[in-house]
Every structure is written in C-alpha cells, then in structure tokens.
NUSEMAR-470220 format. One line per 3 residues: their letters; for each residue x, y, z of N, C-alpha, C. Coordinates in Angstrom, 3 decimals. Layout:
BEGIN
A = X,Y,Z,X,Y,Z,X,Y,Z; ...
This chain:
BEGIN
XXX = -11.046,10.894,-4.218,-9.722,10.632,-4.532,-9.444,9.099,-4.398; -8.711,8.584,-5.332,-8.206,7.227,-5.229,-6.734,7.255,-4.715; -6.443,6.260,-3.878,-5.088,6.000,-3.505,-4.692,4.694,-3.963
XXX = -3.416,4.676,-4.669,-2.877,3.390,-5.041,-1.499,3.229,-4.464; -1.245,1.988,-4.079,0.048,1.624,-3.608,0.677,0.833,-4.736; 1.814,1.380,-5.227,2.479,0.748,-6.366,3.771,0.152,-5.987
XXX = 3.831,-1.226,-6.134,4.911,-1.957,-5.720,5.760,-2.596,-6.859; 7.089,-2.644,-6.628,7.950,-3.333,-7.560,8.097,-4.824,-7.066; 7.795,-5.699,-7.978,7.924,-7.146,-7.559,6.697,-7.648,-6.753
XXX = 6.625,-9.000,-6.738,5.474,-9.651,-6.057,5.689,-9.608,-4.590; 4.620,-9.661,-3.841,4.722,-9.821,-2.370,4.960,-11.410,-2.266; 6.012,-11.735,-1.656,6.596,-13.163,-1.619,5.936,-13.963,-0.528
XXX = 5.825,-13.449,0.659,5.403,-14.301,1.811,3.854,-14.369,1.953; 3.312,-15.552,2.199,1.883,-15.729,2.350,1.324,-14.821,3.518; 2.034,-14.808,4.606,1.523,-14.037,5.721,1.468,-12.537,5.395
XXX = 2.458,-12.046,4.626,2.370,-10.677,4.187,1.119,-10.405,3.306; 0.957,-11.349,2.316,-0.265,-11.148,1.500,-1.523,-11.177,2.263; -1.604,-11.964,3.232,-2.853,-12.043,4.076,-3.018,-10.718,4.847
XXX = -1.951,-10.302,5.479,-2.067,-9.010,6.212,-2.387,-7.832,5.268; -1.711,-7.845,4.163,-2.004,-6.724,3.240,-3.430,-6.744,2.780; -3.879,-7.910,2.488,-5.365,-8.074,2.031,-6.288,-7.570,3.138
XXX = -6.026,-7.825,4.409,-6.836,-7.404,5.492,-6.845,-5.845,5.628; -5.739,-5.248,5.468,-5.681,-3.778,5.476,-6.289,-3.103,4.236; -6.115,-3.797,3.125,-6.735,-3.301,1.920,-8.236,-3.217,2.024
XXX = -8.795,-4.292,2.593,-10.210,-4.299,2.842,-10.692,-3.229,3.733; -9.981,-3.052,4.804,-10.204,-1.893,5.758,-10.235,-0.582,5.171; -9.122,-0.309,4.342,-8.931,0.953,3.739,-10.027,1.285,2.744
XXX = -10.454,0.248,2.042,-11.525,0.457,1.011,-12.868,0.945,1.683; -13.020,0.793,2.908,-14.265,1.242,3.617,-14.253,2.757,3.559; -13.142,3.415,3.444,-12.988,4.899,3.529,-12.937,5.490,2.197
XXX = -12.329,4.832,1.198,-12.101,5.531,-0.067,-11.663,4.471,-1.115; -11.744,4.875,-2.379,-11.148,3.896,-3.352,-9.711,3.674,-3.264; -9.328,2.429,-3.227,-7.944,2.068,-2.945,-7.545,0.772,-3.693
XXX = -6.312,0.747,-4.189,-5.774,-0.526,-4.833,-4.289,-0.561,-4.652; -3.951,-1.902,-4.741,-2.581,-2.240,-4.694,-2.180,-2.698,-6.150; -1.101,-2.219,-6.736,-0.704,-2.647,-7.987,0.835,-3.186,-7.829
XXX = 1.007,-4.466,-8.218,2.331,-5.032,-8.115,2.844,-5.044,-9.631; 3.954,-4.396,-9.806,4.637,-4.538,-11.083,5.524,-5.725,-11.056; 5.598,-6.413,-12.266,6.482,-7.510,-12.307,7.915,-7.215,-11.934
XXX = 8.618,-8.164,-11.260,10.046,-7.938,-10.940,10.783,-7.838,-12.231; 11.979,-7.270,-12.155,12.836,-7.217,-13.367,13.320,-8.581,-13.622; 13.550,-8.799,-14.885,14.115,-10.167,-15.370,15.498,-9.831,-15.899
XXX = 16.360,-10.977,-15.916,17.707,-10.933,-16.449,18.521,-9.774,-15.804; 18.654,-9.717,-14.475,19.214,-8.708,-13.803,20.667,-8.911,-13.287; 21.189,-10.120,-13.540,22.556,-10.505,-13.087,23.600,-9.607,-13.610
XXX = 23.566,-9.025,-14.771,24.625,-8.169,-15.329,24.281,-6.746,-15.129; 23.256,-6.451,-14.454,22.857,-4.950,-14.421,23.568,-4.240,-13.248; 23.937,-2.996,-13.531,24.517,-2.151,-12.414,23.313,-1.666,-11.580
XXX = 23.611,-1.151,-10.409,22.561,-0.522,-9.578,21.842,0.521,-10.379; 22.631,1.351,-11.077,22.032,2.500,-11.898,21.050,2.009,-12.834; 21.433,0.987,-13.652,20.545,0.446,-14.661,19.327,-0.223,-14.064
XXX = 19.548,-0.883,-12.897,18.370,-1.566,-12.246,17.352,-0.439,-11.877; 17.836,0.585,-11.237,17.005,1.643,-10.786,16.315,2.365,-12.070; 17.044,2.498,-13.122,16.477,3.116,-14.253,15.313,2.253,-14.882
XXX = 15.523,0.940,-14.901,14.470,0.044,-15.434,13.185,-0.023,-14.560; 13.481,-0.009,-13.196,12.298,0.045,-12.315,11.596,1.415,-12.488; 12.303,2.542,-12.638,11.714,3.854,-12.797,10.852,3.841,-14.071
XXX = 11.321,3.269,-15.129,10.567,3.210,-16.443,9.277,2.474,-16.239; 9.314,1.320,-15.541,8.105,0.504,-15.240,7.035,1.346,-14.427; 7.548,1.964,-13.338,6.726,2.789,-12.567,6.162,3.933,-13.376
XXX = 7.000,4.607,-14.112,6.534,5.774,-14.843,5.460,5.381,-15.859; 5.466,4.173,-16.480,4.435,3.813,-17.395,3.073,3.572,-16.781; 3.055,3.476,-15.401,1.796,3.305,-14.672,1.206,4.642,-14.287
XXX = 1.946,5.712,-14.368,1.521,7.001,-13.850,0.861,7.868,-14.878; -0.153,8.580,-14.461,-0.783,9.566,-15.307,-0.105,10.978,-14.967; -0.222,11.864,-15.963,0.374,13.124,-15.711,-0.025,13.943,-14.480
XXX = -1.275,13.703,-14.046,-1.885,14.419,-12.959,-1.686,13.730,-11.685; -1.171,12.472,-11.702,-1.026,11.704,-10.416,-0.064,12.479,-9.430; -0.444,12.472,-8.174,0.409,13.009,-7.093,1.197,11.833,-6.611
XXX = 2.537,11.780,-6.967,3.414,10.691,-6.628,4.206,10.881,-5.349; 4.073,9.928,-4.437,4.887,9.967,-3.220,5.731,8.779,-3.155; 7.073,9.080,-3.093,7.976,7.888,-3.000,8.265,7.537,-1.549
XXX = 8.101,6.315,-1.237,8.372,5.796,0.120,9.875,5.429,0.156; 10.661,6.264,0.803,12.148,5.981,0.798,12.719,6.530,2.095; 13.815,5.996,2.479,14.512,6.356,3.722,14.999,7.829,3.763
XXX = 15.221,8.342,2.598,15.733,9.853,2.606,14.504,10.832,2.588; 13.291,10.269,2.661,12.138,11.189,2.703,11.887,11.748,4.020; 10.752,12.439,4.124,10.470,13.262,5.374,9.713,12.247,6.290
XXX = 10.100,12.335,7.602,9.440,11.503,8.558,8.266,12.207,9.097; 7.236,11.553,9.529,5.980,12.090,10.191,5.505,11.165,11.255; 4.783,11.737,12.141,4.022,10.910,13.120,2.792,10.546,12.399
XXX = 2.088,9.595,13.009,0.820,9.132,12.411,-0.171,10.271,12.221; -0.283,11.124,13.266,-1.140,12.369,13.156,-0.749,13.251,12.081; 0.578,13.462,11.912,1.019,14.359,10.793,0.808,13.734,9.453
XXX = 0.860,12.429,9.299,0.529,11.747,8.075,-0.991,11.851,7.813; -1.845,11.809,8.792,-3.270,11.943,8.485,-3.546,13.444,8.097; -2.824,14.422,8.644,-2.983,15.777,8.187,-2.419,15.990,6.766
XXX = -1.371,15.282,6.414,-0.796,15.257,4.995,-1.991,14.727,4.075; -2.480,13.557,4.389,-3.570,13.117,3.537,-4.812,14.090,3.472; -5.194,14.679,4.603,-6.289,15.555,4.588,-6.052,16.747,3.671
XXX = -4.783,17.186,3.697,-4.423,18.301,2.756,-4.512,17.891,1.312; -4.136,16.644,0.994,-4.269,16.107,-0.370,-5.797,15.961,-0.716; -6.617,15.566,0.186,-8.034,15.464,-0.047,-8.620,16.891,-0.435
XXX = -8.237,17.851,0.290,-8.715,19.254,0.118,-8.229,19.873,-1.228; -7.182,19.287,-1.754,-6.586,19.838,-3.059,-7.347,19.390,-4.240; -8.248,18.365,-4.018,-9.126,17.854,-5.039,-8.359,16.945,-6.061
XXX = -7.311,16.252,-5.572,-6.549,15.381,-6.452,-7.356,14.171,-6.845; -7.170,13.683,-8.073,-7.868,12.512,-8.534,-7.140,11.228,-8.083; -5.797,11.176,-8.151,-5.086,10.001,-7.778,-3.817,10.432,-6.945
XXX = -3.686,9.639,-5.833,-2.589,9.801,-4.980,-1.884,8.483,-5.058; -0.617,8.406,-5.539,0.087,7.153,-5.720,1.341,7.130,-4.821; 1.406,6.195,-3.987,2.540,5.899,-3.136,3.293,4.664,-3.790
XXX = 4.602,4.905,-4.002,5.388,3.896,-4.610,6.506,3.366,-3.729; 6.696,2.037,-3.760,7.732,1.388,-2.986,8.673,0.872,-4.043; 9.919,1.303,-4.014,10.893,0.885,-5.019,11.469,-0.406,-4.709
XXX = 12.529,-0.742,-5.420,13.228,-1.981,-5.259,14.414,-1.816,-4.293; 15.343,-2.807,-4.220,16.368,-2.827,-3.233,17.410,-1.749,-3.287; 17.431,-0.986,-4.398,18.458,0.032,-4.567,17.870,1.488,-4.506
XXX = 16.656,1.571,-4.191,15.935,2.950,-4.127,15.463,3.317,-5.498; 15.268,4.594,-5.656,14.661,5.215,-6.815,15.666,5.902,-7.671; 15.420,5.788,-8.978,16.147,6.567,-10.023,15.924,8.017,-9.890
XXX = 16.913,8.830,-10.286,16.777,10.289,-10.204,15.545,10.787,-10.959; 15.183,10.157,-12.059,14.056,10.570,-12.808,12.751,10.483,-12.044; 12.603,9.512,-11.226,11.376,9.475,-10.360,11.454,10.399,-9.208
XXX = 12.694,10.623,-8.755,12.800,11.587,-7.591,12.433,12.960,-8.037; 12.732,13.329,-9.297,12.373,14.563,-9.830,10.863,14.636,-10.164; 10.213,13.527,-10.565,8.806,13.466,-10.866,7.955,13.514,-9.640
XXX = 8.532,13.017,-8.534,7.661,12.874,-7.275,7.318,14.246,-6.705; 6.067,14.303,-6.157,5.623,15.485,-5.463,6.124,15.487,-4.021; 6.409,14.328,-3.500,6.814,14.188,-2.068,7.560,12.936,-1.837
XXX = 8.480,12.961,-0.893,9.183,11.737,-0.519,8.941,11.531,1.031; 8.436,10.289,1.346,8.062,10.013,2.656,8.905,8.792,3.221; 9.416,8.946,4.440,10.133,7.919,5.102,9.260,7.355,6.269
XXX = 9.189,5.988,6.325,8.486,5.422,7.409,9.232,5.357,8.683; 10.605,5.399,8.497,11.438,5.388,9.741,12.884,5.724,9.307; 13.728,6.130,10.115,15.152,6.192,9.844,15.810,4.854,9.724
XXX = 15.192,3.833,10.262,15.665,2.473,10.126,15.355,1.975,8.715; 16.198,0.944,8.353,16.029,0.332,6.991,15.207,-0.968,7.191; 14.162,-1.103,6.345,13.274,-2.283,6.476,13.324,-2.940,5.108
XXX = 13.099,-4.247,5.103,12.996,-4.964,3.762,11.825,-4.372,3.039; 11.938,-4.389,1.672,10.892,-3.791,0.853,9.628,-4.555,1.012; 9.770,-5.819,1.316,8.498,-6.673,1.490,7.737,-6.141,2.784
XXX = 8.454,-5.875,3.863,7.848,-5.500,5.104,7.268,-4.134,4.991; 7.917,-3.226,4.275,7.435,-1.842,4.089,6.005,-1.777,3.627; 5.654,-2.794,2.801,4.284,-2.898,2.294,3.182,-2.886,3.446
XXX = 3.400,-3.767,4.323,2.384,-3.872,5.355,2.477,-2.719,6.316; 3.721,-2.293,6.643,3.941,-1.191,7.556,3.234,0.152,6.959; 3.298,0.277,5.697,2.658,1.488,5.053,1.133,1.407,5.164
XXX = 0.670,0.112,4.767,-0.786,-0.140,4.860,-1.381,0.171,6.243; -0.667,-0.282,7.219,-1.209,-0.071,8.591,-1.231,1.433,8.809; -0.201,2.186,8.455,-0.190,3.605,8.718,-1.229,4.330,7.873
XXX = -1.539,3.899,6.656,-2.559,4.466,5.911,-3.930,4.325,6.599; -4.220,3.048,7.029,-5.420,2.789,7.688,-5.533,3.607,8.957; -4.446,3.716,9.770,-4.445,4.443,11.023,-4.716,5.996,10.707
XXX = -4.122,6.476,9.610,-4.390,7.843,9.263,-5.848,8.142,8.960; -6.431,7.217,8.238,-7.865,7.369,7.882,-8.718,7.301,9.145; -8.405,6.433,10.077,-9.202,6.355,11.364,-9.040,7.662,12.188
XXX = -7.847,8.314,12.128,-7.585,9.498,12.802,-8.455,10.562,12.282; -8.585,10.666,10.865,-9.307,11.654,10.211,-10.834,11.575,10.607; -11.213,10.357,10.936,-12.634,10.114,11.180,-12.905,10.095,12.706
XXX = -11.888,10.364,13.493,-11.972,10.342,15.016,-12.449,9.056,15.542; -12.035,7.909,14.879,-12.319,6.608,15.397,-11.304,6.163,16.400; -11.684,5.181,17.208,-10.848,4.852,18.334,-9.654,3.932,18.094
XXX = -9.290,3.772,16.889,-8.082,2.923,16.565,-6.775,3.404,17.138; -6.577,4.797,16.977,-5.287,5.337,17.294,-5.406,5.961,18.684; -4.350,5.710,19.484,-4.282,6.275,20.900,-3.065,7.168,20.947
X = -3.252,8.418,21.331,-2.121,9.300,21.538,-1.632,9.352,22.887
C-alpha cells in the first residue's frame, strides 16, 4: 500500500520543509510514501469561503483515483491516540488498499463534496493549528504509528 500526504499550497518555511523531508525519509523505510503539494489558489481576493473551498476540493479531487481511501485531516474528525492511529493503519493494510491518501485542506476547511467522498475524517487535536504546522505534526504521527506496528522503541507508553 502506498500512502500519500496531499497538501494545498506550498510549504512556506524552510525549517518545516527540512523537518518534513526528514520524516518523509524515515517513513519511506517502511512503505511507499509521497508528499504532493497542490499549487495554492490564484486570484482569491474576491472569492467567498464557499467558493474557495469548492476550488480547493476540485484540485484535490483531480488527484484522486476512484479506489483511493481518502482521509481528511480536519478538526471535526475523530481523535485517536498514537496507538489507536497505528491500529487504524494496520486495519487499512489488512484491507488490501492500494492507496491511502491523507489530505490537508486550506484555511477554511473542506468542501462538502470532499467530505462526502472521504472514507474517514481524522483530527490531530481539538486545538486549531496552522495548516503549515499540521504537515509536520501528521508526519511525526505517521512515523510513530509505523514504529508502533513494528514494536520499535520510538514510542513510549
């Protein structure tokens, strides 16, 4: 199974790109993994929130295959401990999925069309984080979940 982290907009900060690259390298030791950054929206000054979300949803949808298992990372999603997240991944592995796609939306969240398309909605916390920071937080949790599945000493309960 391949896992993809789908992002809207570029990762802006150098320190975030470096950190993400480090986790990406670690994760690839366990399975095929990639990060795909969609270009940020252009000419947005006159867009309503609804139209913004719709445009982002269209860009994300163009990247998805019919059989992809889509997980939206959003504050309204289900919260899990790191161990529960590793069990979630393990269940997806056992289902024989080809592609597991985690998507981070823009500043206004996801359009209804993507929420309907998603197989699951995951929250990293009840707190609100900048979309840039969510990228590295998720990568760390993905790496942690993979080490838990392998009984490696990274995670301490």
